[in-house]
C-alpha positions as CSV (number, residue, x, y, z in Angstrom):
1,M,0.0,0.0,0.0
2,S,1.5,3.3,-1.0
3,M,1.7,6.1,1.5
4,P,0.1,9.5,0.8
5,I,2.5,12.2,-0.2
6,S,2.1,15.5,1.7
7,I,3.1,18.6,-0.2
8,V,3.5,21.9,1.6
9,L,3.5,25.0,-0.5
10,S,5.2,28.1,0.9
11,V,3.5,31.3,-0.3
12,N,5.1,34.7,0.2
13,I,2.5,37.4,0.0
14,S,3.5,41.0,0.3
15,L,0.9,43.1,2.2
16,N,2.9,46.3,1.9
17,V,3.2,46.7,5.6
18,P,6.4,47.1,7.6
19,A,7.8,44.2,9.5
20,P,7.6,44.5,13.3
21,Y,10.0,47.2,14.5
22,K,13.0,45.9,16.5
23,L,13.9,49.3,18.0
24,I,11.5,52.0,19.2
25,L,13.0,55.5,19.9
26,F,10.9,57.8,22.0
27,D,10.7,61.5,22.6
28,L,10.2,62.3,26.3
29,D,8.2,65.5,26.9
30,G,4.7,65.3,25.4
31,T,5.2,61.7,24.3
32,L,6.0,59.6,27.3
33,V,5.4,62.0,30.2
34,D,3.3,65.1,30.7
35,T,5.8,67.7,31.9
36,V,4.3,71.0,30.7
37,D,2.9,72.2,34.0
38,D,6.3,71.8,35.7
39,I,8.2,73.4,32.9
40,T,5.8,76.3,32.8
41,Y,6.2,76.8,36.6
42,Y,10.0,77.1,36.5
43,V,10.1,79.0,33.2
44,N,7.7,81.6,34.7
45,E,9.8,82.0,37.8
46,V,12.8,82.8,35.7
47,L,10.9,85.1,33.3
48,R,9.2,87.1,36.1
49,E,12.5,87.6,38.0
50,R,13.9,89.2,34.9
51,G,11.0,91.5,34.2
52,Y,9.3,89.4,31.4
53,V,5.7,88.5,31.1
54,S,4.7,85.1,32.3
55,A,3.9,82.5,29.6
56,S,0.7,80.4,29.4
57,V,0.7,76.6,29.4
58,A,-0.4,76.8,25.8
59,Q,2.6,79.0,24.8
60,V,5.0,76.7,26.6
61,K,3.5,73.7,24.8
62,E,4.2,75.2,21.4
63,A,7.8,76.1,22.4
64,I,8.8,72.8,24.0
65,G,11.0,70.5,21.9
66,W,14.0,72.5,20.7
67,G,15.9,72.7,24.1
68,V,16.0,75.1,27.0
69,P,17.7,78.1,25.3
70,E,15.3,78.0,22.3
71,L,12.4,77.7,24.7
72,L,13.4,80.9,26.6
73,K,14.1,82.8,23.3
74,I,10.7,81.9,21.9
75,L,8.9,83.0,25.1
76,A,11.0,86.1,25.6
77,P,12.5,87.2,22.3
78,A,14.6,89.9,24.0
79,F,16.9,87.0,25.0
80,C,18.0,86.7,21.3
81,A,19.9,90.0,21.7
82,D,21.2,89.2,25.2
83,P,23.3,86.0,25.1
84,A,24.8,86.6,28.5
85,G,21.3,87.1,30.0
86,L,20.1,84.1,28.2
87,E,22.9,81.9,29.6
88,M,22.1,83.0,33.1
89,A,18.4,82.4,32.7
90,V,19.1,78.9,31.3
91,M,21.3,78.1,34.3
92,A,18.6,79.4,36.7
93,F,15.9,77.4,35.0
94,K,18.0,74.2,35.1
95,E,19.0,74.6,38.7
96,R,15.4,75.0,39.9
97,Y,14.0,72.3,37.6
98,R,16.7,69.8,38.6
99,E,15.9,70.3,42.3
100,N,12.3,69.2,42.0
101,P,11.5,67.9,38.5
102,V,8.3,66.0,39.3
103,R,5.9,68.3,41.0
104,T,2.9,67.3,38.8
105,T,4.7,65.4,36.0
106,C,3.3,62.0,35.3
107,P,3.2,59.4,32.4
108,F,0.5,59.9,29.8
109,P,-2.4,57.4,30.0
110,N,-1.6,53.8,28.9
111,V,2.1,54.4,28.7
112,I,3.2,52.2,31.6
113,E,0.7,49.5,30.7
114,V,2.1,49.3,27.1
115,L,5.7,49.4,28.2
116,E,5.1,46.6,30.6
117,G,2.9,44.7,28.1
118,P,3.2,44.6,24.3
119,L,6.5,46.5,24.2
120,K,8.2,44.7,27.2
121,K,10.6,42.7,25.1
122,T,11.2,45.3,22.4
123,Q,14.4,47.4,22.5
124,K,13.5,50.9,23.5
125,A,15.5,54.1,24.0
126,I,14.8,57.8,24.5
127,I,16.1,60.8,22.6
128,T,15.2,64.1,24.1
129,N,16.3,67.8,24.0
130,K,15.8,67.9,27.8
131,P,19.1,68.2,29.7
132,Q,20.4,64.7,30.3
133,D,20.6,64.9,34.1
134,I,17.1,66.3,34.4
135,A,15.7,63.7,32.0
136,L,17.2,61.0,34.1
137,R,15.9,62.5,37.3
138,V,12.4,62.6,35.9
139,L,12.5,59.0,34.8
140,D,14.0,57.9,38.1
141,K,11.3,59.8,40.1
142,L,8.7,58.0,38.0
143,N,10.4,54.7,38.2
144,M,10.5,54.6,34.4
145,R,14.2,54.4,33.5
146,R,14.1,50.6,33.8
147,Y,12.0,50.4,30.6
148,F,14.7,51.9,28.3
149,G,18.1,50.6,27.2
150,D,19.5,54.1,26.8
151,V,18.5,57.7,27.4
152,I,20.2,60.5,25.4
153,G,19.6,64.1,26.3
154,T,21.4,67.3,25.7
155,Q,24.8,68.3,27.3
156,G,26.1,64.9,26.5
157,D,28.1,63.4,23.6
158,F,25.6,64.2,20.9
159,P,24.2,67.4,19.4
160,P,20.5,68.1,20.1
161,K,17.7,67.0,17.8
162,P,17.1,67.3,14.9
163,D,20.7,66.2,14.4
164,P,20.5,62.5,13.7
165,A,23.7,61.5,15.5
166,S,22.0,60.2,18.6
167,A,19.5,58.1,16.6
168,L,22.2,56.7,14.4
169,H,24.3,55.8,17.4
170,L,21.3,54.0,19.0
171,M,20.6,52.1,15.8
172,R,24.2,50.9,15.7
173,R,24.2,50.0,19.4
174,F,21.1,48.0,19.2
175,R,21.9,46.6,15.8
176,A,18.7,47.8,14.3
177,P,18.7,49.0,10.7
178,A,16.6,51.9,9.6
179,E,13.8,49.8,8.2
180,T,13.3,48.1,11.6
181,T,13.5,51.4,13.7
182,V,10.8,53.8,14.4
183,Y,10.7,57.2,16.2
184,V,7.7,58.2,18.3
185,G,7.2,61.9,19.1
186,D,4.9,64.8,19.2
187,S,6.7,67.7,17.6
188,A,8.1,69.1,14.4
189,V,11.7,68.6,15.7
190,D,10.8,64.9,16.2
191,A,9.5,64.6,12.7
192,E,12.6,66.2,11.3
193,T,14.8,64.0,13.4
194,S,13.2,60.8,12.1
195,A,13.4,62.1,8.5
196,V,17.1,62.9,8.6
197,A,17.8,59.6,10.4
198,G,15.9,57.7,7.7
199,V,13.4,56.0,10.0
200,D,9.6,55.8,10.2
201,F,7.9,58.4,12.4
202,V,4.8,58.1,14.7
203,W,3.1,61.4,15.6
204,M,1.3,61.3,18.9
205,E,-1.8,63.5,18.6
206,Y,-2.2,64.0,22.4
207,G,1.2,65.7,22.5
208,Y,2.2,69.3,22.8
209,Q,2.3,70.5,19.2
210,K,-0.4,70.6,16.6
211,F,0.1,68.3,13.6
212,G,2.1,70.1,11.0
213,A,3.6,69.5,7.6
214,A,5.2,66.2,8.5
215,T,4.0,63.0,6.9
216,P,4.2,60.4,9.6
217,R,4.0,56.6,9.0
218,Y,1.4,56.5,11.8
219,R,-0.7,58.9,13.7
220,F,-1.8,57.7,17.1
221,S,-4.2,59.2,19.6
222,S,-3.2,57.0,22.5
223,A,-0.2,55.1,23.8
224,A,-2.3,52.0,23.7
225,D,-1.8,52.0,20.0
226,W,1.9,51.3,20.3
227,G,1.3,47.6,20.3
228,I,0.7,47.8,16.6
229,L,4.4,48.6,16.1
230,V,5.5,45.2,17.2
231,S,2.6,43.0,16.2
């Protein structure tokens, strides 16, 4: 009696969707954690002491993302012609913010649940234009540093965003080529960073800046959607 012959056909169907990402790079402020009230508090202390008008939360939201010096120049344009005054104001802001960086700051909804769930085994890192030491203090206070393989802020070895050096370094470190790396952020500087680094971009609509001219690969309204990136 002859035995039946089993034939298995392997079919490769392209669905025009990216493979699951192996490395997820995150912005910090406005993406992972809601820091705007604390930033506004310390910025306004510095502005008022120097005779400038206080900024609203909405104004600070629009100015966050490019680093502390640019934040102050946007909110008080007179600093553009006063580099010495700007340097002193930046120092004062950092000293106060560093002392107590988590007054009201907290993770955005669903962030912790997704980091501990769908993204738990995925390589993750942070690139922020927040000063490195303050970024680490915020993460430590919130017990969040443990979720990330690396955190790169300003005042370290890499230039601030949108320079791609930090992203390219992390891609090499985690052995993740551009096609398997994605950057998640909420601002124009994040969109530009992903573009010059050659990686896909996810725009978080709950963040601090309104959607601009960037063309992201994805637009999410909740951190709960991040699971799509690794499914």
